[in-house]
LUMBAZA-224904 format. One record per residue (C-alpha): x, y, z; residue number from 1. Coordinates in Angstrom, 1 decimal. Example, Ala and Ser with C-alpha at 12.3 -4.5 7.8 and 13.67 -1.06 7.14 Angstrom:
residues 2
REC      px      py      pz    k
REC    12.3    -4.5     7.8    1
REC    13.7    -1.1     7.1    2
end
This chain:
residues 320
REC      px      py      pz    k
REC   -74.3    85.4   -31.3    1
REC   -76.9    82.9   -32.6    2
REC   -78.0    83.0   -36.2    3
REC   -80.6    80.9   -38.1    4
REC   -79.9    80.9   -41.8    5
REC   -82.3    79.4   -44.3    6
REC   -80.5    77.6   -47.2    7
REC   -82.7    79.3   -49.8    8
REC   -81.1    79.8   -53.2    9
REC   -77.4    78.9   -53.5   10
REC   -75.2    81.8   -52.4   11
REC   -78.2    83.8   -51.2   12
REC   -79.1    82.5   -47.8   13
REC   -81.9    84.2   -45.8   14
REC   -80.6    84.9   -42.3   15
REC   -82.7    85.3   -39.2   16
REC   -80.6    86.7   -36.4   17
REC   -81.5    86.6   -32.7   18
REC   -83.2    89.9   -32.2   19
REC   -83.6    91.5   -28.8   20
REC   -86.0    94.2   -29.9   21
REC   -87.6    94.1   -26.6   22
REC   -86.1    93.0   -23.2   23
REC   -88.4    92.6   -20.2   24
REC   -87.1    93.5   -16.7   25
REC   -86.7    89.8   -16.1   26
REC   -84.1    89.7   -18.9   27
REC   -86.4    87.8   -21.3   28
REC   -85.8    88.8   -25.0   29
REC   -88.5    89.1   -27.6   30
REC   -87.8    87.3   -30.9   31
REC   -88.9    88.3   -34.3   32
REC   -91.2    85.9   -36.0   33
REC   -90.0    83.0   -38.1   34
REC   -91.7    82.3   -41.4   35
REC   -95.1    80.7   -40.8   36
REC   -95.6    76.9   -40.9   37
REC   -95.9    75.6   -44.4   38
REC   -93.8    78.4   -45.9   39
REC   -91.6    77.2   -48.8   40
REC   -88.7    78.9   -47.0   41
REC   -88.3    75.8   -45.0   42
REC   -88.0    73.4   -48.0   43
REC   -84.3    73.5   -48.4   44
REC   -83.6    73.5   -44.7   45
REC   -81.6    75.8   -42.4   46
REC   -78.6    75.9   -40.1   47
REC   -78.2    77.5   -36.7   48
REC   -74.8    79.1   -36.3   49
REC   -73.4    79.9   -32.9   50
REC   -70.4    82.1   -32.3   51
REC   -70.1    81.6   -28.6   52
REC   -70.6    84.5   -26.3   53
REC   -71.9    82.8   -23.1   54
REC   -74.5    80.4   -21.6   55
REC   -77.3    82.6   -22.9   56
REC   -76.6    81.3   -26.3   57
REC   -77.9    77.9   -25.2   58
REC   -81.2    79.5   -24.3   59
REC   -81.4    81.2   -27.7   60
REC   -80.6    77.9   -29.4   61
REC   -83.4    76.1   -27.6   62
REC   -85.9    78.8   -28.5   63
REC   -85.0    78.9   -32.2   64
REC   -84.6    75.1   -32.7   65
REC   -87.9    74.5   -30.9   66
REC   -89.7    77.1   -33.0   67
REC   -88.2    75.7   -36.2   68
REC   -89.2    72.1   -35.3   69
REC   -92.7    73.1   -34.4   70
REC   -93.2    74.9   -37.7   71
REC   -91.3    72.5   -40.0   72
REC   -90.8    69.2   -38.1   73
REC   -89.4    67.3   -41.1   74
REC   -87.3    70.0   -42.7   75
REC   -83.5    69.7   -42.5   76
REC   -81.8    71.5   -39.6   77
REC   -78.1    71.7   -39.1   78
REC   -76.1    73.2   -36.2   79
REC   -72.6    74.8   -36.5   80
REC   -70.8    75.7   -33.3   81
REC   -67.3    77.0   -33.9   82
REC   -66.6    76.5   -30.1   83
REC   -68.2    73.6   -28.3   84
REC   -68.9    74.7   -24.8   85
REC   -68.2    72.3   -21.9   86
REC   -65.9    70.2   -24.2   87
REC   -63.3    70.3   -21.4   88
REC   -65.8    68.8   -19.0   89
REC   -65.7    65.5   -20.8   90
REC   -65.9    63.0   -17.9   91
REC   -67.3    62.9   -14.4   92
REC   -65.2    64.8   -11.9   93
REC   -66.1    64.3    -8.2   94
REC   -69.3    66.1    -7.5   95
REC   -69.2    68.3   -10.6   96
REC   -71.9    67.8   -13.2   97
REC   -70.8    66.0   -16.4   98
REC   -71.8    69.1   -18.3   99
REC   -70.8    67.9   -21.8  100
REC   -73.1    64.9   -21.4  101
REC   -75.9    67.2   -20.3  102
REC   -75.3    69.5   -23.3  103
REC   -75.2    66.5   -25.6  104
REC   -78.7    65.5   -24.4  105
REC   -80.1    69.0   -25.2  106
REC   -78.6    68.9   -28.7  107
REC   -79.6    65.3   -29.4  108
REC   -83.2    66.0   -28.5  109
REC   -83.5    68.3   -31.4  110
REC   -82.3    65.6   -33.8  111
REC   -80.1    67.9   -35.9  112
REC   -79.2    66.4   -39.2  113
REC   -75.5    67.4   -38.6  114
REC   -73.7    69.1   -35.8  115
REC   -70.4    70.7   -36.9  116
REC   -67.8    72.0   -34.4  117
REC   -64.2    73.1   -34.7  118
REC   -61.4    71.4   -32.8  119
REC   -63.3    70.1   -29.8  120
REC   -61.2    69.3   -26.8  121
REC   -61.5    65.6   -27.1  122
REC   -63.2    62.9   -29.1  123
REC   -65.8    62.5   -26.3  124
REC   -67.7    65.4   -28.0  125
REC   -68.3    63.5   -31.2  126
REC   -69.1    60.3   -29.3  127
REC   -71.8    61.9   -27.2  128
REC   -73.4    64.2   -29.8  129
REC   -75.2    62.5   -32.6  130
REC   -74.0    63.1   -36.2  131
REC   -71.3    65.3   -34.9  132
REC   -68.4    66.3   -37.2  133
REC   -65.4    67.7   -35.5  134
REC   -63.4    69.8   -38.0  135
REC   -59.6    69.7   -37.7  136
REC   -58.1    73.2   -38.0  137
REC   -55.5    72.3   -40.6  138
REC   -55.8    75.6   -42.5  139
REC   -55.5    77.7   -39.4  140
REC   -52.4    75.7   -38.1  141
REC   -50.8    75.9   -41.5  142
REC   -51.3    79.7   -41.7  143
REC   -49.9    80.1   -38.2  144
REC   -46.9    78.0   -39.0  145
REC   -46.1    80.1   -42.1  146
REC   -46.6    83.4   -40.4  147
REC   -44.4    82.4   -37.5  148
REC   -41.7    80.9   -39.6  149
REC   -41.5    83.9   -41.9  150
REC   -40.9    86.1   -38.9  151
REC   -38.6    83.9   -36.9  152
REC   -35.1    82.4   -37.1  153
REC   -33.8    80.0   -39.7  154
REC   -35.0    76.9   -37.8  155
REC   -38.5    76.4   -36.3  156
REC   -39.6    73.6   -34.1  157
REC   -43.3    72.8   -33.3  158
REC   -44.2    71.8   -29.8  159
REC   -47.3    69.9   -28.6  160
REC   -47.4    70.7   -24.8  161
REC   -48.9    67.5   -23.5  162
REC   -50.0    64.0   -24.3  163
REC   -53.5    65.1   -25.3  164
REC   -52.2    67.6   -27.8  165
REC   -49.7    65.1   -29.2  166
REC   -52.5    62.6   -29.8  167
REC   -54.8    65.2   -31.5  168
REC   -52.3    67.2   -33.6  169
REC   -49.3    65.1   -34.6  170
REC   -50.8    64.0   -37.9  171
REC   -52.2    67.5   -38.6  172
REC   -48.8    69.1   -37.9  173
REC   -47.1    66.7   -40.4  174
REC   -49.6    67.6   -43.1  175
REC   -49.2    71.3   -42.4  176
REC   -45.4    71.0   -42.7  177
REC   -45.7    69.3   -46.0  178
REC   -47.3    72.4   -47.5  179
REC   -45.7    75.1   -45.4  180
REC   -42.1    74.0   -46.0  181
REC   -42.4    75.2   -49.6  182
REC   -43.8    78.6   -48.6  183
REC   -41.5    79.8   -45.8  184
REC   -38.0    81.2   -45.8  185
REC   -36.6    79.1   -42.9  186
REC   -36.7    75.4   -42.1  187
REC   -39.6    73.7   -40.3  188
REC   -38.0    70.8   -38.5  189
REC   -39.8    67.5   -38.8  190
REC   -39.0    66.7   -35.2  191
REC   -42.0    67.6   -33.0  192
REC   -41.3    68.6   -29.4  193
REC   -43.6    66.9   -26.9  194
REC   -44.1    68.4   -23.5  195
REC   -45.1    66.9   -20.1  196
REC   -46.8    68.8   -17.3  197
REC   -45.9    68.0   -13.7  198
REC   -48.6    68.8   -11.2  199
REC   -48.8    68.9    -7.4  200
REC   -50.4    65.5    -6.5  201
REC   -52.5    67.2    -3.7  202
REC   -53.5    70.6    -5.2  203
REC   -53.3    69.8    -8.9  204
REC   -51.3    73.0    -9.4  205
REC   -48.9    73.0   -12.4  206
REC   -45.4    73.1   -10.9  207
REC   -43.0    72.4   -13.7  208
REC   -42.8    71.5   -17.4  209
REC   -40.3    69.3   -19.3  210
REC   -39.8    67.9   -22.8  211
REC   -40.5    64.2   -23.2  212
REC   -39.6    64.1   -26.9  213
REC   -37.5    66.1   -29.3  214
REC   -35.1    67.7   -26.7  215
REC   -32.0    66.1   -28.2  216
REC   -32.6    67.5   -31.7  217
REC   -33.3    70.9   -30.2  218
REC   -30.2    70.9   -28.1  219
REC   -28.1    69.7   -31.1  220
REC   -29.3    72.7   -33.1  221
REC   -28.4    75.1   -30.3  222
REC   -25.0    73.5   -29.8  223
REC   -24.3    74.2   -33.5  224
REC   -24.8    77.9   -32.9  225
REC   -28.4    78.0   -34.2  226
REC   -30.9    80.0   -32.2  227
REC   -34.1    78.2   -33.0  228
REC   -37.7    79.3   -32.6  229
REC   -40.6    77.2   -31.2  230
REC   -44.3    77.3   -32.1  231
REC   -46.6    75.8   -29.4  232
REC   -49.9    74.3   -30.8  233
REC   -53.0    73.5   -28.7  234
REC   -56.7    73.8   -28.8  235
REC   -57.6    76.4   -26.2  236
REC   -56.0    79.0   -23.9  237
REC   -57.8    80.0   -20.8  238
REC   -55.2    81.5   -18.5  239
REC   -52.0    80.5   -20.2  240
REC   -50.2    78.9   -17.3  241
REC   -49.2    75.8   -19.3  242
REC   -47.9    77.9   -22.2  243
REC   -45.8    80.1   -19.9  244
REC   -44.2    77.1   -18.4  245
REC   -43.5    75.6   -21.8  246
REC   -42.0    78.8   -23.1  247
REC   -39.8    79.2   -20.0  248
REC   -38.6    75.6   -20.5  249
REC   -37.4    76.0   -24.1  250
REC   -36.1    79.5   -23.5  251
REC   -33.8    78.1   -20.7  252
REC   -32.4    75.8   -23.3  253
REC   -31.5    78.6   -25.7  254
REC   -34.6    79.2   -27.8  255
REC   -34.8    82.8   -29.0  256
REC   -38.5    83.1   -30.0  257
REC   -41.7    81.4   -28.9  258
REC   -45.1    81.5   -30.6  259
REC   -48.4    80.1   -29.6  260
REC   -51.3    78.8   -31.8  261
REC   -54.6    78.0   -30.2  262
REC   -57.9    77.5   -32.0  263
REC   -59.9    79.0   -29.2  264
REC   -58.5    82.0   -27.3  265
REC   -60.6    83.0   -24.3  266
REC   -60.6    86.7   -23.3  267
REC   -58.6    86.1   -20.1  268
REC   -56.1    84.1   -22.1  269
REC   -54.4    87.3   -23.2  270
REC   -52.7    88.4   -20.0  271
REC   -49.5    90.1   -19.0  272
REC   -47.8    86.9   -17.9  273
REC   -48.5    85.0   -21.1  274
REC   -47.1    87.9   -23.2  275
REC   -44.3    88.8   -20.9  276
REC   -40.5    88.3   -21.7  277
REC   -40.7    84.9   -20.1  278
REC   -43.9    83.9   -21.9  279
REC   -44.7    83.8   -25.6  280
REC   -43.8    86.5   -28.2  281
REC   -46.9    86.1   -30.4  282
REC   -50.3    84.4   -30.4  283
REC   -52.2    83.0   -33.4  284
REC   -55.8    82.1   -33.2  285
REC   -59.2    82.0   -35.0  286
REC   -62.4    84.0   -34.3  287
REC   -64.2    81.0   -32.8  288
REC   -65.1    82.9   -29.6  289
REC   -67.1    86.2   -29.7  290
REC   -65.2    87.4   -26.6  291
REC   -62.0    87.7   -28.7  292
REC   -62.4    91.4   -29.6  293
REC   -62.9    92.4   -26.0  294
REC   -59.3    91.8   -24.8  295
REC   -58.1    93.4   -28.0  296
REC   -60.1    96.6   -27.4  297
REC   -56.9    98.6   -26.6  298
REC   -55.6    97.4   -30.0  299
REC   -52.0    97.8   -28.7  300
REC   -51.4    94.1   -29.0  301
REC   -52.7    94.0   -32.6  302
REC   -50.6    97.0   -33.6  303
REC   -47.5    95.3   -32.2  304
REC   -48.4    92.0   -34.0  305
REC   -48.7    90.2   -30.7  306
REC   -52.1    88.7   -31.5  307
REC   -53.0    87.6   -35.0  308
REC   -56.1    86.2   -36.5  309
REC   -54.9    83.5   -38.9  310
REC   -58.2    82.0   -40.2  311
REC   -61.9    82.5   -39.7  312
REC   -63.5    79.7   -37.7  313
REC   -65.7    78.9   -40.7  314
REC   -64.0    79.7   -44.0  315
REC   -66.3    79.7   -47.0  316
REC   -65.4    76.1   -48.0  317
REC   -66.4    74.8   -44.5  318
REC   -70.2    75.0   -45.1  319
REC   -72.8    72.4   -45.6  320
end
């Protein structure tokens, strides 16, 4: 979904949503007219908001941003993308296109006053896209931590499944714990578990998973007769293979319950293996992707509290 919202009066934005009132056989949509050039509607500026559904959103973005710039070339224009597509393709890989770089060129050509995204996969996004602000999902992680701790055992550990996650989230986890520890029944351990993925050097397939940090503290708790729980934190879940391996690793050590927080949950990420007895018990996420409702269409996972929306991608206070 792509929306163009004019700032207008405070608290009363005028929204222009992409309208497909007419679709030609060649799959070209007809758009409703924007206000004419010179209209005072443009004076306060506008923002384009994308709740990612697929590559067609880029086409809608190009059409709306181009039309806006043609009619009001000097008016402020902001972009908000709760999910930054191609953020995982953040470096050249063999013969594959460096797609994040290509997308960055498209966005930079429109000279947005700001580009705001949520929990991009790496800092390459903000380095390639001009005036980009990558918002840390502190509120969502804190909410997930509280929900998980209040429905788990007396002791909860947090796990960052690889070096990338450890680099991105360690400081955020510590900040979340400072607030959450006063609002949960159990104990949130300050020790953060850090995982390592071991891949086949030829195929690149994930073969095993181990703990590189925090294992001693976890085992000590288990040896004392405590059955701890573990909440895994990462940015995105596509198929869930890493998280299944991580859950199996800590379950084999004596962990009773495993939860998963991801900011971006792709539709295929909710699968039988991930939510099996050997996978995770519960998933926490945001609504950053428009495809989230589709895998929840059966609603059985929601009714069983297996998948929980912990925070909107853009809470009210996260606006320009």
